[in-house]
C-alpha positions in Angstrom: -6.7 -57.8 0.4 -8.6 -54.8 -1.0 -8.9 -53.4 2.5 -5.1 -53.5 3.0 -4.6 -51.9 -0.4 -6.9 -49.0 0.5 -5.3 -48.6 3.9 -1.8 -48.3 2.2 -3.2 -45.6 -0.2 -4.7 -43.7 2.8 -1.4 -43.9 4.7 0.5 -42.7 1.6 -1.8 -39.8 1.1 -1.5 -38.8 4.8 2.3 -39.0 4.5 2.2 -36.8 1.3 -0.1 -34.3 2.9 2.2 -34.1 6.0 5.2 -33.6 3.7 3.4 -30.8 1.8 2.5 -29.0 5.0 6.1 -29.4 6.3 7.4 -27.8 3.1 4.9 -25.0 3.2 6.0 -24.2 6.8 9.6 -24.3 5.8 9.0 -21.9 3.0 7.0 -19.6 5.2 9.8 -19.7 7.8 12.4 -18.9 5.1 10.3 -16.0 3.9 10.0 -14.6 7.4 13.7 -15.0 8.0 14.5 -13.1 4.9 12.3 -10.2 5.9 12.5 -10.1 9.7 15.2 -7.5 10.1 13.7 -4.4 8.7 10.4 -5.7 7.4 7.3 -4.1 9.0 4.0 -5.9 8.6 1.9 -3.1 10.1 3.0 0.5 10.6 2.2 2.3 13.8 2.0 5.6 11.9 1.2 4.8 8.3 1.7 7.5 5.7 -1.1 8.3 3.3 -0.3 9.5 -0.2 -2.6 11.4 -2.5 -1.1 12.2 -5.9 -1.9 15.8 -7.1 -3.0 15.4 -10.7 -1.7 18.7 -12.0 -1.1 16.9 -15.3 -4.9 16.2 -15.8 -5.9 19.7 -14.9 -3.2 21.3 -17.1 -4.3 19.1 -20.0 -7.9 20.2 -19.4 -7.2 23.9 -19.5 -9.8 25.9 -21.5 -7.5 27.2 -24.4 -10.2 29.5 -25.6 -9.5 31.5 -22.4 -6.1 30.3 -21.4 -5.0 33.3 -19.3 -8.0 33.0 -17.0 -7.7 29.2 -16.9 -4.0 29.5 -15.8 -5.0 31.8 -13.0 -7.4 29.3 -11.7 -4.8 26.6 -12.0 -2.4 28.7 -10.0 -5.0 29.1 -7.3 -5.5 25.3 -7.1 -1.7 24.5 -7.0 -0.1 27.6 -5.5 3.1 25.9 -4.5 3.7 23.9 -7.6 2.4 26.2 -10.4 5.3 28.7 -10.4 7.9 26.0 -10.1 6.4 24.2 -13.1 6.3 27.3 -15.3 9.8 28.4 -14.3 11.7 25.1 -14.1 9.9 22.8 -16.4 8.5 25.1 -19.1 11.4 27.6 -18.7 9.0 30.5 -18.8 9.2 34.0 -17.3 6.7 34.2 -14.5 6.1 37.9 -15.2 5.2 37.5 -18.8 1.7 35.9 -18.4 0.4 36.9 -21.8 3.2 35.2 -23.7 3.1 32.2 -21.4 -0.6 31.8 -22.1 0.1 32.0 -25.9 2.8 29.3 -25.7 0.8 27.0 -23.5 -2.2 27.3 -25.8 0.0 26.2 -28.8 1.4 23.3 -26.8 -2.0 22.0 -25.7 -3.5 22.4 -29.2 -0.6 20.8 -31.0 -1.9 17.6 -32.7 1.0 15.4 -31.6 1.0 16.5 -27.9 -2.8 16.2 -27.8 -2.3 12.5 -28.5 0.5 12.3 -26.0 -1.6 13.9 -23.3 -4.5 11.7 -24.0 -2.2 8.7 -23.7 -1.1 10.0 -20.3 -4.7 10.1 -19.1 -5.3 6.6 -20.4 -2.1 5.0 -18.8 -2.5 6.8 -15.5 -6.3 6.6 -15.3 -6.1 4.7 -12.0 -3.3 5.9 -9.6 -4.4 3.9 -6.6 -1.7 1.2 -7.0 0.9 3.9 -7.3 -0.4 5.7 -4.2 -0.4 2.4 -2.2 3.2 1.6 -3.2 4.4 5.1 -2.4 2.5 5.1 0.9 4.3 1.9 1.9 7.7 3.3 0.9 7.1 6.6 2.7 5.8 4.7 5.8 9.1 2.9 5.9 11.0 6.1 5.5 9.0 7.8 8.2 9.5 4.8 10.6 13.2 4.5 10.2 14.0 8.2 9.5 11.3 10.2 11.4 13.3 13.5 11.0 13.4 13.3 7.2 10.8 15.2 5.2 8.1 13.4 3.2 7.2 14.9 -0.2 3.9 15.9 -1.8 3.6 14.1 -5.1 2.6 15.9 -8.3 2.1 14.5 -11.8 2.8 16.8 -14.7 3.3 16.8 -18.5 6.0 18.8 -20.3 6.2 17.6 -23.8 9.0 15.1 -22.9 11.0 18.0 -21.6 11.4 17.1 -17.9 11.4 13.9 -15.8 11.4 15.2 -12.2 10.9 18.4 -10.4 12.2 18.5 -6.8 12.1 21.4 -4.4 11.8 21.3 -0.6 8.8 19.0 0.0 7.7 18.9 -3.6 8.4 15.8 -5.8 6.9 16.0 -9.3 7.2 13.5 -12.1 6.6 13.9 -15.8 4.0 11.2 -16.6 4.6 11.6 -20.4 7.9 9.9 -19.9 6.4 6.7 -18.5 4.0 5.6 -21.3 5.6 2.3 -22.1 8.6 0.8 -24.0 6.5 0.5 -27.2 5.4 4.1 -27.3 6.1 5.1 -30.9 7.4 8.6 -30.2 10.1 7.6 -27.7 12.7 6.5 -30.3 12.6 10.0 -31.8 13.5 11.7 -28.5 16.0 9.5 -26.6 18.3 6.4 -26.8 17.0 2.8 -27.0 18.7 1.8 -23.7 16.8 4.5 -21.8 13.4 3.5 -23.3 13.4 0.2 -21.5 12.7 2.1 -18.2 10.1 4.5 -19.6 7.2 2.5 -18.4 4.5 2.5 -15.7 6.3 -0.1 -13.5 9.4 2.1 -13.2 7.6 5.3 -12.0 7.5 4.3 -8.3 11.1 3.0 -8.1 12.3 6.2 -9.9 10.3 8.5 -7.6 11.8 6.8 -4.5 15.3 7.0 -6.0 14.9 10.7 -6.7 13.7 11.5 -3.2 16.3 9.4 -1.5 19.0 11.2 -3.5 17.4 14.5 -2.3 17.3 13.7 1.4 20.6 11.6 1.5 23.0 13.6 -0.7 26.3 12.1 -1.7 29.1 12.6 0.9 32.5 11.0 0.7 35.6 10.9 -1.5 35.0 11.6 -5.1 36.2 8.2 -6.2 34.7 5.1 -7.8 34.3 3.1 -4.6 32.5 5.9 -2.8 30.0 6.4 -5.6 29.5 2.6 -5.9 28.6 2.2 -2.2 26.6 5.4 -2.0 24.4 4.1 -4.8 24.4 0.7 -3.2 23.0 2.2 0.0 20.3 3.9 -1.9 19.3 0.6 -3.5 19.4 -1.1 -0.1 16.9 1.4 1.2 14.7 0.9 -1.9 14.8 -2.8 -1.4 13.7 -2.4 2.2 11.0 0.3 1.4 9.6 -1.6 -1.6 9.7 -5.2 -0.4 7.4 -6.6 -3.1 9.0 -4.8 -6.0 11.0 -7.2 -8.3 14.8 -6.7 -7.9 15.3 -5.8 -11.6 12.9 -2.9 -11.3 14.7 -1.5 -8.3 17.8 -1.0 -10.4 16.2 -0.6 -13.8 17.4 -3.8 -15.4 15.7 -6.4 -17.4 15.5 -9.8 -15.6 18.1 -11.2 -18.0 20.5 -8.4 -17.0 20.1 -9.5 -13.4 20.9 -13.1 -14.4 24.0 -11.9 -16.4 25.3 -10.0 -13.3 24.8 -12.9 -11.0 26.5 -15.3 -13.5 29.5 -13.0 -14.0 29.7 -11.3 -10.6 33.1 -12.9 -9.7 34.6 -11.8 -13.1 33.1 -8.2 -12.7 34.7 -7.8 -9.3 38.0 -9.3 -10.5 38.1 -6.8 -13.4 37.5 -3.9 -11.1 40.3 -5.0 -8.7 42.7 -6.0 -11.5 42.3 -2.6 -13.3 42.5 -0.7 -10.0 39.2 1.0 -10.5 38.0 1.3 -6.9 40.1 4.3 -5.8 40.2 6.0 -9.1 39.0 9.6 -9.2 38.8 9.8 -13.0 35.4 11.3 -13.7 35.0 9.5 -17.0 35.5 6.1 -15.2 33.0 7.1 -12.5 30.5 8.0 -15.2 31.1 4.8 -17.1 30.5 2.6 -14.0 27.7 4.5 -12.4 25.6 6.3 -14.9 23.0 4.8 -17.3 24.5 3.4 -20.5 23.8 0.6 -23.0 26.7 -1.4 -21.3 29.5 -0.8 -18.8 32.3 -0.2 -21.2 35.3 -0.7 -18.7 33.9 -4.2 -18.0 32.3 -5.8 -21.0 30.3 -4.9 -24.1 27.9 -7.8 -23.2 27.1 -6.3 -19.8 24.2 -4.1 -18.7 25.0 -0.5 -17.8 25.8 0.7 -14.3 27.7 -2.4 -13.1 29.4 -0.2 -10.5 26.0 0.4 -8.9 25.0 -3.3 -9.0 28.3 -4.3 -7.4 27.9 -1.5 -4.8 24.5 -2.9 -4.0 25.9 -6.4 -3.4 28.7 -5.0 -1.2 26.2 -3.1 1.0 24.0 -6.2 1.3 27.1 -8.2 2.4 28.0 -5.4 4.8 24.6 -5.4 6.4 24.5 -9.2 6.5 27.8 -9.4 8.3 27.2 -6.4 10.7 23.8 -7.1 12.3 24.3 -4.4 14.8 24.2 -1.7 12.1 20.8 -0.1 11.5 19.5 1.9 8.5 20.3 5.2 10.2 23.9 4.1 10.9 24.3 2.9 7.4 23.2 6.1 5.8 25.4 8.2 8.2 28.5 6.2 7.4 30.6 7.7 4.6 33.8 5.8 5.3 33.4 3.6 2.3 36.8 1.9 2.4 36.1 0.7 5.9 32.6 -0.4 4.8 34.1 -2.5 2.0 36.6 -4.1 4.4 33.9 -4.9 7.0 31.5 -6.2 4.3 33.8 -9.3 3.7 32.4 -9.2 0.2 33.7 -12.3 -1.7 31.7 -13.1 -4.8 
C-alpha cells in the first residue's frame, strides 16, 4: 500500500516535471519566433562605443587659469570643442578672453557646481550605456552599412542644450538626465517633459536623434506621413534595442502604454472620423506628433504623441503582413498612403 502510494507520487512528480519542461520549451520557442526576423544573436562586425567624457573634463577645468585650461581642452577634443562653444554656449570663437571669463563664472556658480557634481555621480559608470549603444550601432551597421556611425560626446550646458549633432558627432547634455526627482527641473521645464529626464531615457533618446539625422523626413507634409515616419523610427529602435522596455522606446510610462492598448480602437476611429490622416494643418500635426501632456485632438486623458504611437502600430502591422520587406526597403519607402493600405491595420 505504502509502496503504491510512493509510486503514484513519483509518477505525478515526473508528469509535472515533464509539463514544466514542455512549457519552458514552448516559451523559448515563442521568444525565438518573436525575434527571429531581424534579431541578431552575434554580430559579424560588432561596433565598439567609447563615450568621450567632455563633460567631466570641462567640469574639472582649472578656473584659476581658465584660458590655458581651455586651450588644453581644445587640443584634447579638437572636433567637438569649437562646436560646443559656438552651438551650445553660443560664444564667439574669436573672443577667447571673454569666453574664459564666462566659463569661469559658470563653473564657479554655486548652483551649477552642485548640478555638475550630480552629473559626475549619476554618470559615474558609463559601461552599461556604452554596451547598449554598441548593440544599437551594431544593428545599424549590419542593416545599413552605408550609414555613418557617430562619435558620442557627453557635455554639460547649464540645462541649455540637450543634443549636439554635426556630421559624425552626437553629443548629449548629461545635466538633462539626472532623474525625475531632481529638484531644479520644475524650475526650468514642464512637468510632462520631466518624466523622461532620467538615466534610462538617455540611450533611447540618443538613438532617436541619430536616426532622425541619417533618415530625414521625406514625404507629404500631412498627418499620416509624419505618423508613419515616426513609426518607422520607432520600429528601428525596437529592433536595435531589443531588450529595452517598449515604454522607454517612445518615452511613456507603463500605464500610458496600457491606456493606448485599451483605447487603440477608439483612437483610430477618432482619427478616421475627424479626417485627421490627410490633413496638412501644422497645428494638428504638432498636436498629434510632438511631446505634450496629452493629445488634445483625441482625449485629455490620453498620453501625448498618440499619432506617433498609432504610427508605430501601423508600421508593425505593415511589416508583419509584408514579410518580403526588409529594413532598408522600409526606410526607403515614403509612399505612406500605400503603406497604410498594405498594412491591413485593423485595431
